[in-house]
KEDREN-504821 format. One record per atom (N, C-alpha, C): residue number from 1; residue in one letter; atom name; x, y, z. Coordinates in nm, 2 decimals. Each point is the difference from the previous one (the first is absolute). Layout:
REM residues N
    n  res  atom      xx      yy      zz
  NUM    a    CA       X       Y       Z
...
REM end
This chain:
REM residues 88
    n  res  atom      xx      yy      zz
    1    l     N    9.17    9.54   10.77
    1    l    CA   -0.09    0.10   -0.02
    1    l     C    0.01    0.12    0.12
    2    k     N    0.13   -0.02    0.03
    2    k    CA    0.06    0.10    0.07
    2    k     C    0.09    0.13   -0.03
    3    y     N    0.07   -0.08   -0.13
    3    y    CA    0.05    0.11   -0.05
    3    y     C   -0.09    0.03   -0.09
    4    t     N   -0.08    0.02   -0.09
    4    t    CA   -0.08    0.08   -0.06
    4    t     C   -0.04    0.11    0.04
    5    p     N    0.04    0.10   -0.07
    5    p    CA   -0.05    0.13    0.03
    5    p     C   -0.15    0.01    0.00
    6    e     N   -0.08    0.08    0.06
    6    e    CA   -0.16    0.01    0.08
    6    e     C   -0.05    0.06   -0.14
    7    h     N   -0.09   -0.06   -0.02
    7    h    CA   -0.15    0.03   -0.14
    7    h     C    0.05   -0.04   -0.13
    8    m     N    0.16   -0.11    0.00
    8    m    CA    0.05   -0.04   -0.09
    8    m     C   -0.08   -0.15    0.00
    9    h     N    0.00   -0.09   -0.11
    9    h    CA   -0.01   -0.12   -0.04
    9    h     C    0.07   -0.11   -0.03
   10    c     N   -0.02   -0.10    0.06
   10    c    CA    0.14   -0.08    0.01
   10    c     C   -0.12   -0.15   -0.07
   11    l     N    0.15   -0.06    0.00
   11    l    CA   -0.11   -0.16   -0.04
   11    l     C    0.09   -0.12    0.05
   12    a     N   -0.13   -0.07    0.08
   12    a    CA    0.09   -0.09    0.11
   12    a     C   -0.04   -0.17   -0.04
   13    c     N   -0.01   -0.10    0.06
   13    c    CA   -0.06   -0.15    0.00
   13    c     C    0.02   -0.03    0.09
   14    f     N   -0.11   -0.07    0.04
   14    f    CA   -0.10   -0.06    0.10
   14    f     C    0.00   -0.17   -0.03
   15    y     N   -0.01   -0.03    0.12
   15    y    CA    0.00   -0.18   -0.02
   15    y     C   -0.15   -0.02    0.08
   16    g     N   -0.14    0.03   -0.05
   16    g    CA   -0.05   -0.08    0.03
   16    g     C   -0.11   -0.07   -0.04
   17    p     N   -0.18    0.05    0.03
   17    p    CA   -0.15   -0.07   -0.10
   17    p     C    0.09    0.05   -0.14
   18    i     N   -0.12   -0.10   -0.09
   18    i    CA   -0.02    0.07   -0.11
   18    i     C   -0.07    0.13    0.02
   19    t     N    0.00    0.07   -0.12
   19    t    CA   -0.05    0.13    0.04
   19    t     C    0.00    0.02   -0.14
   20    p     N   -0.13    0.10   -0.04
   20    p    CA   -0.03    0.01   -0.18
   20    p     C    0.08    0.16    0.00
   21    p     N    0.02    0.03   -0.09
   21    p    CA    0.07    0.14   -0.03
   21    p     C   -0.08    0.10    0.03
   22    n     N    0.02    0.14    0.07
   22    n    CA   -0.06    0.10    0.05
   22    n     C   -0.10   -0.05    0.06
   23    t     N    0.05   -0.05    0.09
   23    t    CA   -0.04   -0.04    0.14
   23    t     C    0.08    0.14    0.08
   24    g     N    0.00    0.03    0.13
   24    g    CA    0.01    0.07    0.12
   24    g     C    0.06   -0.08    0.10
   25    f     N    0.07    0.02    0.04
   25    f    CA    0.08   -0.07    0.09
   25    f     C    0.04    0.11    0.10
   26    v     N    0.06    0.00    0.15
   26    v    CA    0.05    0.07    0.08
   26    v     C    0.04   -0.12    0.14
   27    a     N    0.15    0.07   -0.03
   27    a    CA    0.05   -0.03    0.12
   27    a     C    0.09    0.00    0.12
   28    f     N    0.01   -0.05    0.12
   28    f    CA   -0.03    0.05    0.10
   28    f     C    0.18   -0.07    0.04
   29    q     N    0.00    0.07    0.13
   29    q    CA    0.11    0.00    0.01
   29    q     C    0.08   -0.13    0.16
   30    n     N   -0.14    0.05    0.13
   30    n    CA   -0.01   -0.14    0.03
   30    n     C   -0.14    0.02    0.08
   31    l     N   -0.02   -0.15    0.03
   31    l    CA   -0.12    0.00   -0.01
   31    l     C    0.00   -0.08    0.15
   32    t     N    0.01    0.01    0.14
   32    t    CA   -0.01   -0.09    0.04
   32    t     C   -0.11    0.05    0.12
   33    d     N   -0.02   -0.16    0.06
   33    d    CA   -0.10    0.04    0.13
   33    d     C    0.07    0.13    0.11
   34    a     N    0.09   -0.03    0.06
   34    a    CA    0.10    0.09    0.09
   34    a     C   -0.03    0.13   -0.05
   35    q     N   -0.01    0.03   -0.14
   35    q    CA    0.03    0.17   -0.03
   35    q     C   -0.13    0.00   -0.03
   36    s     N   -0.09    0.17    0.07
   36    s    CA   -0.12    0.01    0.00
   36    s     C    0.02    0.09   -0.15
   37    s     N    0.06    0.04   -0.04
   37    s    CA   -0.02    0.04   -0.14
   37    s     C    0.10   -0.01   -0.09
   38    f     N    0.03   -0.02   -0.14
   38    f    CA    0.10    0.00   -0.12
   38    f     C   -0.02    0.10   -0.09
   39    r     N    0.13   -0.04   -0.14
   39    r    CA   -0.03    0.11   -0.07
   39    r     C    0.05   -0.06   -0.09
   40    v     N   -0.05    0.09   -0.13
   40    v    CA   -0.08   -0.01   -0.09
   40    v     C    0.20   -0.03   -0.10
   41    s     N    0.04   -0.06   -0.06
   41    s    CA    0.16    0.03   -0.04
   41    s     C   -0.07   -0.03   -0.20
   42    a     N   -0.03    0.00   -0.07
   42    a    CA   -0.03    0.00   -0.11
   42    a     C   -0.15    0.02   -0.07
   43    t     N   -0.02    0.05   -0.08
   43    t    CA   -0.15   -0.07   -0.05
   43    t     C    0.00    0.06   -0.13
   44    g     N   -0.07   -0.06   -0.14
   44    g    CA    0.00    0.00   -0.12
   44    g     C   -0.05   -0.12   -0.08
   45    t     N    0.00    0.03   -0.13
   45    t    CA   -0.07   -0.12   -0.07
   45    t     C    0.08   -0.15   -0.06
   46    v     N   -0.05   -0.10   -0.07
   46    v    CA    0.09   -0.13   -0.03
   46    v     C   -0.07    0.06   -0.19
   47    l     N    0.13   -0.02   -0.03
   47    l    CA    0.03    0.07   -0.14
   47    l     C   -0.03   -0.16   -0.09
   48    q     N    0.07   -0.11    0.03
   48    q    CA    0.03   -0.09   -0.08
   48    q     C   -0.02   -0.10    0.07
   49    l     N   -0.04   -0.13   -0.04
   49    l    CA    0.06   -0.14    0.08
   49    l     C    0.08   -0.06   -0.07
   50    d     N    0.11   -0.03    0.07
   50    d    CA    0.14   -0.11   -0.06
   50    d     C    0.00   -0.11    0.09
   51    h     N   -0.06   -0.15   -0.04
   51    h    CA    0.09   -0.14    0.06
   51    h     C    0.11   -0.02   -0.05
   52    s     N    0.08    0.08   -0.03
   52    s    CA    0.15   -0.04   -0.09
   52    s     C    0.04   -0.02    0.11
   53    v     N    0.03    0.10    0.11
   53    v    CA    0.10    0.04    0.10
   53    v     C   -0.03   -0.14    0.10
   54    h     N    0.12   -0.05    0.05
   54    h    CA    0.06   -0.09    0.11
   54    h     C    0.04   -0.01    0.08
   55    i     N    0.02    0.07    0.12
   55    i    CA    0.07   -0.01    0.14
   55    i     C    0.10   -0.06   -0.01
   56    v     N    0.14   -0.06    0.01
   56    v    CA    0.06   -0.14    0.04
   56    v     C    0.03    0.03    0.08
   57    k     N    0.15    0.07    0.07
   57    k    CA    0.02    0.02    0.07
   57    k     C    0.01    0.13    0.07
   58    k     N   -0.01    0.06    0.13
   58    k    CA    0.02    0.11    0.09
   58    k     C    0.13   -0.04   -0.01
   59    l     N    0.12    0.13   -0.02
   59    l    CA    0.15   -0.01    0.07
   59    l     C    0.04    0.10    0.06
   60    k     N    0.06   -0.02    0.11
   60    k    CA    0.03    0.17    0.07
   60    k     C    0.14   -0.02    0.02
   61    l     N    0.09    0.10   -0.07
   61    l    CA    0.18   -0.01   -0.02
   61    l     C    0.04    0.10    0.10
   62    t     N    0.10   -0.09    0.10
   62    t    CA    0.02    0.10    0.05
   62    t     C    0.23   -0.03    0.02
   63    g     N    0.07    0.14    0.01
   63    g    CA    0.13   -0.01   -0.03
   63    g     C    0.05    0.12    0.08
   64    v     N    0.09    0.00   -0.04
   64    v    CA    0.13    0.12    0.06
   64    v     C    0.02    0.10   -0.16
   65    p     N   -0.05    0.13    0.05
   65    p    CA    0.03    0.09   -0.17
   65    p     C    0.16    0.01    0.05
   66    i     N    0.09   -0.05   -0.13
   66    i    CA    0.17    0.07    0.02
   66    i     C    0.04    0.12   -0.09
   67    k     N   -0.06    0.06   -0.10
   67    k    CA   -0.02    0.08   -0.06
   67    k     C   -0.18    0.06   -0.11
   68    i     N    0.02    0.13    0.09
   68    i    CA   -0.13    0.07   -0.01
   68    i     C    0.01    0.10   -0.16
   69    f     N   -0.06   -0.02   -0.11
   69    f    CA    0.00    0.10   -0.12
   69    f     C   -0.13    0.07   -0.02
   70    k     N    0.00    0.05   -0.06
   70    k    CA   -0.12    0.14   -0.01
   70    k     C   -0.14   -0.10   -0.03
   71    n     N    0.02   -0.14   -0.11
   71    n    CA   -0.12   -0.08   -0.02
   71    n     C    0.00   -0.10    0.02
   72    t     N    0.14   -0.04    0.03
   72    t    CA    0.03   -0.21    0.05
   72    t     C    0.06    0.02    0.10
   73    a     N    0.07   -0.15    0.02
   73    a    CA    0.10    0.00    0.17
   73    a     C    0.02   -0.15   -0.01
   74    f     N    0.06    0.00    0.05
   74    f    CA    0.09   -0.10    0.03
   74    f     C    0.00   -0.07    0.12
   75    v     N   -0.09   -0.16    0.01
   75    v    CA   -0.06   -0.07    0.11
   75    v     C    0.09   -0.07    0.09
   76    k     N    0.07    0.00    0.09
   76    k    CA    0.05   -0.15   -0.01
   76    k     C   -0.09   -0.07    0.12
   77    d     N    0.04   -0.16   -0.02
   77    d    CA   -0.08   -0.10    0.12
   77    d     C   -0.15    0.00   -0.07
   78    m     N   -0.03    0.02   -0.13
   78    m    CA   -0.10   -0.04   -0.02
   78    m     C   -0.10   -0.07   -0.05
   79    f     N    0.05   -0.15    0.00
   79    f    CA    0.03   -0.12   -0.09
   79    f     C    0.09   -0.08    0.10
   80    t     N    0.00   -0.13    0.04
   80    t    CA    0.02   -0.08    0.03
   80    t     C    0.08   -0.10   -0.02
   81    s     N   -0.04   -0.03   -0.13
   81    s    CA    0.09   -0.09   -0.14
   81    s     C   -0.03    0.04   -0.09
   82    s     N    0.14   -0.07   -0.15
   82    s    CA   -0.07    0.04   -0.12
   82    s     C   -0.12   -0.05   -0.05
   83    l     N   -0.08   -0.09    0.07
   83    l    CA   -0.11   -0.06   -0.04
   83    l     C   -0.11    0.12    0.00
   84    e     N   -0.02    0.06    0.09
   84    e    CA   -0.09    0.15    0.06
   84    e     C    0.09    0.09   -0.10
   85    v     N    0.07    0.05   -0.02
   85    v    CA   -0.04    0.07   -0.12
   85    v     C    0.01   -0.01   -0.08
   86    s     N   -0.01   -0.19   -0.12
   86    s    CA   -0.03    0.01   -0.08
   86    s     C   -0.10    0.02   -0.02
   87    k     N   -0.13   -0.06    0.10
   87    k    CA   -0.16    0.00   -0.01
   87    k     C   -0.01    0.14   -0.01
   88    f     N    0.06    0.06    0.08
   88    f    CA   -0.06    0.16   -0.01
   88    f     C   -0.02    0.09   -0.07
REM end
C-alpha cells in the first residue's frame, strides 16, 4: 500500500476468517491500549474467496550486495549451504 499511487486500485491477499464476496473491510495500522489514536491503512471490498492458498514458511534473506544492475543484483552470503540454495 505504501507504493500504490493515490486513488488507484491495488490487489491484496489477507489471511483471516472466511468472508463472503462483496463484504467491506477496513485495516488499521496499530491498535494498542497505550495509544489513544489509530490510523486507517486500507479500506476495500472482498472480491473472491480462495481456500487454495497455504502459507508454508515465511523467509527473510539477508546478504551483502556485490554487483548492482538496473533490475538485478548479485548478493553474497545469502545462503549458508548448497541445501538451502536447492530448497529456495
